[in-house]
N, C-alpha and C positions, 0 to 999 in steps of 0.2 A: 476440603473437598478433594477427593481422589479422582483423577482423570480416568476416563474409560478409553482414551485413545491409545492404540498399540502402534508404536513406531515401526515403520517398514524396514529401517535400516539402523544400525548403531550410530551414535555421534562420531564425527571425525575425531581421530586421536590428536592429542596435543598435550604439551607440558603447562601451558598457561591456563588460568581460569578464563572463561569467556569475557569477563569484565576486563581483566588484565590485557587480553588480546585486543579487544576493541579499542581500549584507550591507547595502547601502543601503536596499533595500526593507524588510528586517527591522528597520532602524533608523529607519523613518519619514523617510527622506531622498529627495530627488528622484532619479528614475531615468529612463533613456531610454525604457524600456518595461517592462512587468511581466515578472516571472520566469515562463517558460513551462515548466510541469511538470504532472504527473499524479500522483494519490495512489496509483496501483497498480491491479492487476487481480486478480480471483480466479483461482486456478490453473486451473480448468476452462475459462477463456476461451481459454487458449493452444491447446486442442485442439477447442474448439467454434466459435470465430470463424473464418470462412473467410479474413478478411484476415491473421490470425495464421498459420493453418495453411498457406496458399498461400505465405507469405513466410518460413517456418520460424522464426517467433518462438516461443521456448519459455520466456522469462522476462522480468521487468520491465526489466532493463538493455537487452535487445535490443528491446523494445517502445519504450523511450525513445529509442533510436538510430533505430529505424524512423520515428517521428514527429517526429524532430529537436527534442526537447525539450532545454532547457538541462540540462547535466549536474549532477548532485548527487553529490558525492564525500563519503563519510562514513568514520568509524573506528567500527567496531562494538564496543561494550563493553555489559556488563550494567549498565544504569543504572536498572532498574526492580526489580521484586520478585526478591529473591535470598535463598533459593531460591524458585523460582516455586511457586504452589500446584499441587497435583496436579488435573489435569483430571478431572472425574467427572460422571457422569449422576446427577442427584438423583431425577428423576421422569420417566417415559415416559408421554406422553398421545397415543395415536394416532400421528399424523404429526409430532408435536412432542415436544421434550425440554426439561426444565429442567436446566441444567448449571451447574457452577461452573467458570469458565475458569482459566487459569494466572495471571491477575491477582487471583483470588479473587472476581471479580464473578459474580453470579448472573444467568443469561440464558435467555430462551426462544428456542430455535433449531429448525430443521427437522431431523427425525430422519434423513432420507435422506442427510444429510452433504454436500449441495451447499451452496456458499457463499451466504450471505445476510447482510444487516446484522442482528445480534442485537438482540433486544428485551430490554434490561437491566432487571432487576427488582429487584436487590439490590446492595449495596455490600460490599466486603471490610472496610471500617472502618465500624462502626455505633456510635452513641452508647449509653452504658449505659441 
């Protein structure tokens, strides 16, 4: 399948392949330049940011291609909580909620369900 995403800039120049660069950087070895990546975007960014809407960017893979970031290829497996905790609302406080997320962490989040960085207030593992 050929992508229809047109990058807005060329990739950063370098002598190493992205894989070599990433592995060397993660092992504290010399690299030709830093690995160029982004941690990701909230889902609503794809429908609210004009740059994404105008260029038909609908997901993180397309955004990474659009910005010519170094590729990150992964094999997805469940390496975290298995089974995950059930997501639940513990308390409603006006425009905020106290929730327990799928990692078992307690957090204060906005009730209107738009993405924000949670304010974590409790852990899933607590000393006796």
